[in-house]
N, C-alpha and C positions, 0 to 999 in steps of 0.2 A: 504494500500500500504506500501511496505517496507520503512524503514527510508532512507532519502537521504544520500548518501556517500559523505562526505565533505573532502576536503584536510586537512592534518594536519597543525597546525600552525608552525611557525618557532621554537618555544620553544619545540615542540613535536618531532622534528627531533633529532636523536641521535648525540652526539658530534662527534663520529668517522666518521659520514657521512657528516660532514660540513667541508668546507675548513678552513685552519688555517690562518686567516687574521691577527692574532696576530704576525705572522712572519714578517709582514710588519710594523705594529705598535702594540706594546703590549697593549696599552690603547688608547681610544679616545683622552685622554689628550695629548698623544704623537703626534697624528695627528694634533691637534690644535696648538701645539708648533711648529711643522714642517711648518705649514702654516704661522704662525707668523714669523718664521725665513726667509722663502722665501720672504714674502712681505717686510720685513725689509731690504732686500739686493737688492731690485729692483733699488733703487736710485744709489747703487754702480755700477750696470750693466750700467745704463744710463750714469753714470759719465765717461764712456770710450768714449762717443761720441766725435769725433774730435781728439782722441788720437791714435786710432788703426791704422791710416794711417801715423802716425808720426814715430813709431818705432816698430821693431819686438818684443821687450820686452813687450810693451803695448798690441800688438795684441795677443801674447801668453797668457798673464795674463788674458785678456778678455775671450779668448776661454776656458781656464781652469775654470774660474769662472762660465761661462754660462753652461759648461758641468756639473759642480757640481750642479748648481741650477736647470737645466732641469731634471737631474736625481732625485733630491729631489721632484720636481713637479710631476714627473711620479709616484712616490710612493704615493704622496698625491692624485693624480687623481685616481689611481687604487683602493686604499683603500676606498675612499669615494664612488665611483661608485659600487664597489663590495658589500660594506655594503648596499647600496641602493637596489641592485639587489636581495639581499636575501629576501627583502620584500619591493616592490615598494610603498606600502602605508605608510611606516615608515617616518613620517615627519622630524625626526631628520636627517636621512641620505639623504633625499631629500635636506635638507638644506646644508649638507656637500658637496653634489655633485654640488649644485649651487655655493657654495663658491669656489670649485675647478675650476669650469668653469669660474668664475670671475677672479680667479688668473691666469688662462691660458691667458685671454685677457690682463691682466696687464703685465705678463711676456713677451708676444709677443710684446706689445707696448714698453716695456723697451729695447727690442732688435731690434726695427724697424730700427734704424739708421745703423745697422751693414752692411747689404748687399749693400745698396746704397753707403756707405762710401768705402767699398772694391772695388766696381765697379767704383768709381770715382777716384781711385788711378792712378797715371801716369803709363803708360805701363812699365813693367820691375821692378817696385817698389816692388811688391809682391815677385818676384823671389829673389830680393836682401834681403828681410827680411828672406826668407827661407834659404838662404845661411849663413846669419849672426846669426840667432837663430836656432840652429840645432833641438831644441825640437819642433819647428813648423812643422817638417817633418810629424808627425803623423796626422796633419791637412791638409796636401797637397790636398788629394782627396776632402775633404770638400770644400776647397777654389776653387778648379778647377770646382766643380759642381756649385758653386755660379757664377763663370765667365760664365758658360754655360747658365745661366738664365738671362744674362745681358739684353737681349731684352725685358724681362718680369718683370724687377725690376724697381720700381719708385723711386722718390726722397725720402730722409729720412722723410720729413714731410708727404708726401703722404703715405708712408709705415706705419707710426705711426697711421694715420687716419684709414687705412685699418685694421691694427691690432686691433684697438678698435671696429671694427665691428664684430669680430669673435664670441663674446659672443652672439650677436643678431643672427648671422647666424646659430647658433645651434638650434634656436627655433623650426623650423619644425620637426627636429628629436626628440627634447625633448617633444614636444606636442604629436607627434605620439606615442612615447614610453610610456608616461603616460596613454594615451588613451588605447593603445593596451594591456598593461601589468597590469594596475591598475584599470582603469575605465570600460573597455568593459566587459560586462557580456553576456554570450551566453545561459543562461537558463539551463534547465535540459532536459535530454532525458531518455527514458526507455532502459536499456541495455539488453544484451542477456538473462540475468537471471531474467528479470522482475523488476529490481531495478531502482528506480529513481536516476539518477546520474548527478551531476553538470558537464556541458560541459566546459572544459578548453582547452587551447592550447595543453598541453601535452596529454590530453585524446583524443583530436580530431584525432591526428595521429593514435592512437590505434584503435579508432572506424572505421577509414577509412580502416583498415585491417580486420575488423570483417567479419566473414563468413555469418553473418545475414545481408541480403541486407536492411531490414527495418531499422536496426540500422545505417548502413552507410548513407542511405538516410536521416534519421532523423537528424543525426549529421551534415551532409552537409547543409541541409536546415536551421537548427537552427543557425549554425555559420554564414552563409551569411545573414541571416535575420538581425542580429545585424549590420553587415557592411552596409547593404542596408539602414538602418535607419540613418546612419551617413555619407552616401556617399558624400554628398555635402561638409561637413566639411573636410572629408578626401581628397577630390579632391583639396580643397583650401590649405590644408596642404602640399600635394604633389606638387602642383603648386608653392607654396612658395619656396620649395626646388629647383625646376627647375629654378626659377627666381634667386635664390641665386647663383647657379652654373654659370648662364649666366652673372651675374654681375661681379663675380670674373674673369671669362674668358675675358670679355670686358676690364676691367680696367688693366688687365695684358697683353692685346694685343695678346691673342690667337685667332685663327680663329673660334674656337667652344668650347663649354663646354667639348666635348669629348677630343679634343686635350689638353685642360688644365688639365683634369683628368689624362691623360696618360703621360704628360710631366715629372713628378717627376721620373718615372722609365725609361725615355728615350725610351718609347714604341711607335713605329709608329702606326698611326691610321689604317694602312693596316692590322695589326694583328687582330684588332677588326672586321674589315670588312671581312677579310678572314675567320674568325670563322663562321660568319653568313652565308656567301656564301657556305662554305663547308658543314655545317649542312643542308642547303637547298638541296644540291645535294643528301644527304643521307636520306632525309625524306621518300622515299619509303620503307626503312628498318623499320622505325617507323610504317608506315602504316601496314606492314606485322605483326609486333608485336601486334598492336591494333586488327587486324583481328584474330590473334591467341588467344588473350585474350577473344574476343567475343565468339569464337567457344568453348573454353574450359569452360568458365563460363556458356555456354548454354543459353544465353539471346538473346531475339529478338532485343533489343536495348542496346548498351553499353553506360552507362552514366559516367559522371566525378566522381561520387562516387563509381564507379567500378574499378578505376585505380590502387588502392593500395592493394586490397585484393589479397593474394597469390593465384596463379593458382593451386597449389597443396593443395586443400581445407582441406584434412584430415591429413595433416602433420603440426605439431606445433613445434615451438621452443620458449619455455618460459625459459628465462635465468636469474637466480638470479645474482645480481651484483658480488658476490664473485666468481661465476663461470665465469662470463664475463671477469674478470681480468685474470684468468688463460687461457682462450681461446685466448685472445689478446696476452698474453706473448708467447704462443706456435706459434701463427700465425706470430709473428714478429721475431721469432728465427733466420731467415736468416740474420738479421741485426747484429748478433754477441752478445757476452756476455756483452760487455761494454754498448751497447745500452739498452739491457734488464735490466742491473743493474740500470740504471737511470730510466727506466720505473717502476721498482719495487719500487724505491725510491719515485716516485710520488704516487704510490698506497698506500704505508705504512705511508707516512708522511703528509697525509691530504692536498694534492694539490687540491683535487676534492671535490666539493659540489654536492652531488649525486642526491638527490630526490627532487621532486616537493613539494612545500608547499604554503600555502595561500600567495598571493601577489608576489611570486617569479617571476623574469623575465622569459619569455618563451624561448625555444630554448636551444642552447648550444654554448659555446665559450671558448677560452683559452686566458688569458691575464695576464700580470705580469709586474714587474718593475725590471730594471737592478739592480743587487746586491742582489736580493732575488729570490727564485724559482718562476716559473710560476704557475698560478692557472687555474683550469678548472671548468666551470659551466655546469652541466648536469641537465636534468629533467628525470632521468632514470625510464623507465616503464617496463623493463624486456622483450622487444621484440628483435628480431635479429637486427633490425635497431639500437637499442640502443647500442648493442655490437659494431657495426660499428662506431657509434658516439663516443664511448669511444676510439676506436683505432684512429679515426680521430682527436679528440681534443688532445689526447696525442701525436699525430704527430706534431701538432702545438706546444705543450708544450715543447717537446724535441728539436724541431727546435729552439725555443727560448732559451732553456737551452744551447745548443751547441753554438749558436751565441753569447750569453752573455759570455760564458766561454772562447771564442776564439777571441773576438773582443773588442776593447775599446768601451766605452759607445757610442761614436759618430757614430760608424759603426755597432752597435749591432742590430739595429732595421731593420729587413728585410722588403722590400717593399711588398705591397699587391699583386703585380703581381705574386710573387713566394710564397705567404703565403699559398695557398691551395695545393701546390705541396707535401710538406712533409706529410700533413694530409691525402691526398688522396692516396699517395703511401702506407701508412700504411693500408688503407682500401683494396687496391688491393692485397697486400701481405696476408692479412687476408683471403680474398676471395679465393686466389689461394690455401692456406693451407686447407681451409674447403672443397673445391672441390676435392682436392687430397685425403683427409681423408674420403670422402663420401663413405658410405658402401652399399647403395642400390640405385636403379633407382629413387625411389620417393624422397629420400633426395637430390640426384643430381639435379633432376628437380626443387626442391624447391630452391636450391642454385643458379642454373642458372637463375631462375626467379628473384631472389633477385639481382644478378649481373646485369642482363639486366635492372632492375628497377633503379639501380644506374646510369647506362648510361642515362636512360630516365630522371631521376631526376636531374642529374648533367650536362650532356653534352647537351641534348635536351632542358630541361626545363630552365636551366640557360641561354642558348642562346636565348630562346624565351623571357625571362626577359630582356636580353641585347638588343634585337631588339625593345622591347617595350620602353625601355629607349631612344634608339637612335631616334625612331619616335617621342616621346613626346618632347624631348629636341629640336629636329629640328622644330617641330610644333611651339613651343614657340618662337624660333629664327626667324621664319617667321611671327610672329605676330598673330598666331592662339590661340584660347582660350583652356585652359585645364579644361574644365568642367567635371563634373562626367559623363555626357552623352557621351562626346567625348572619355574620357578615357575608359569607358566601351565598347564602340564600337570598339576602336582599339584593346583592349585586347581580346574581343570575336573573332574577325577576326583572330588574331594571333593564338589563341587556335585552331580554326578550321583548320588553315593552318598546324600547327604542329602535330595535331592528325588525320587529314584526315576525309574522309566521313564515315568511319565505326564507328566513335565516335559521340555521341550526345553531343554537346557542350551546356550543360544546361545554361539557362539564368543567374543563380547564379554565374557561373564561370567568367562572365564578370566583377565581383567585386573582383577578386582575387588580382588585383594590389593594392587594398586598405589594404591588410594585409601583405605586404612584407616589413619587416624592412630594408633590404639592399638597397631598392630604395632611402633611405635617405643618403646613401654614394654613390653618383652618379657614375655610370659606374664602379661599383665594381664587380657585379655579373658575368660578362663575364669571370672573372679570375677563377671562379669555373670550367668553361668549359675548358679553356686553361690549367689550373692546373691539371684537371683530365686527359687530354690527355697526358701531360708530365709525370704524375704519372704512367700511364699505361706503358709508355715506360721505365721509370726508374725501376719500379718493375720487368719488364721483364729482364732488364740488371742485376739487383741484383740476381735474381734466376738463370739466365744463366751463369753469370760470377763469382758468388760467391764473394770471398774476394776482387777481383779487382773491381767488380761492387759496392760493399759496400764502398770501399775506395774512388772511384770517387764521390759517393753520399754524403759521409761524408764531402768532400771538400765543397760541396754545403751547407750542414747543418751548417757548421762552418763559412760560408762566410758572414753572416749578410748582410750588404749592402756595403761590401768592393769592389764590382764590380756592374755594372748595371745588372738587372735581366736576360736579355737575355744572357749575358756573363757568369753569374753564372750557368745557365742551360746548356750552351754549355760545361762548365767545367765538369758537371755531365754526359754529353753524349747526350743531346737533344737540337735540334735547333727549337725553337718555332717561329722564324721569318719566317719560311716557313709553308705552310699548312700541311706538311707531318705528324707531330704528331697527328693532329686532324683527318686526313684521315686514318691513321693507327688505331687509336682508334675506329673510326666508322666502319672500315672493321672488326675489332674484334667483334663489336656489331652485324654486319650482321651474322658472324659465330656463335655467341652465340644464336641468334634467330633461325638459321637453326638447331642447336643442340637441342634446346628446342622443336622445331616443331617435330623433330623425336621422342623425348621422350614422347610427349603428343599426 
């Protein structure tokens, strides 16, 4: 039998294909010095307790100090975690990440007095400070948002205790990440060419698109065999995260974990419920697509390992990374020269860690620290999906770039509700470009299939994830157990509901909940679906209105968190407080399915 193809080690990856973490800290020693500096100044922060309510001068000095230290901590956190993510088995950077997590708890504890002291000030005192100390004006919005949280803020002593729990509270996510990215092994499979190949997270997605059904089934079965072996452990890990969310919701006097998760963005829970209800109404369109997929693939039974294979079987798009960058630049050209210049900056100045290596964290993300450029982690495999992932993550990166360039540190970090808008808008613009440039019927069908699968994967699938979270968190709130058996039963029924009767919901898919990292940031995934809907609307405005649409959109990109998310989106031209953006996106999905039905 042929030799097993193994992933390269980190050292075997070319330097130009690695992100330039030295732009954050030139040496590990500089990181260690920064951590020492931060920890040496924690007492200084805590020393303002009892003083910030006495004078505007003291309040301003405290806010300036904490802004500086929080920015320094952000750099410490990003560097340590991204170093670890290069190779999750590297003990040194596991230690760095743990130290950063401990520093987060210490920093939070040192600042715990702040909000209770602000909320305990006599009415009108804060306004007096703002009038006396003009430099405080830049912090007005920050202070107003604290006042908005008054009903959910505890005493200084209680806040300090809660702050000290944060390091413990990250345990479920930490345990899952180490299991999923470092410890979990999925064995080997025989690929299309008869080679024995190690199955990894990155390769799994490629195998799911294989035209060889045996390969798809073998990869599917092998992957879930591993999760099945650890399902009880993973259920306990997920359950611990649900309990953590409920604990913080209870102590902060929110009616539910969902309400607590949505509160920072001032998002009504109706937005979450509207999404699920609207997608339910459009499930017949998904069933039409499933039926089309079954017909075109010519199978008696459509299985879950048949969901990702392209319907245009004899059309392939293998895209080297150098070509992917050029395609993305052409696709995003409607954004204008300035935007493209910053995109090019990211491509040429090593913002991106491109390829998979042994121990590298799975998936893709963008992350950075204020004062330095953002970073993008990829596991590039050369598929069309990977080209869209590049556009997606660079959308995040440039959102960060523009927010950082146009907002002070305290308002630079956009909230997660809008985080997926800029990334998905890039994907939509890229798809519109590719469809427009399509030269023949087969290519157009291939692209339509891919666009429809984006809807399936983002709007339908992420809403299904969101519904799973809602059900499981509500179960725990009612005192019900989150055993592996219960979680699998819930997930399997949801899968059957979302894919319909034409799909065989294989028993293995009941375990899919066990491999979703985003479930450890509770009530996060719904924002992929709302963000996708907003992005479809915004990309349409950009293409139809040209410079005017781009100008409105740039206000959003530059806004950071200087307004609440719903208001930022309204400024760009979309109102997600109503079901309309989701309805419009799903109407487009119906149209795309009809068009593909005609072509195939």
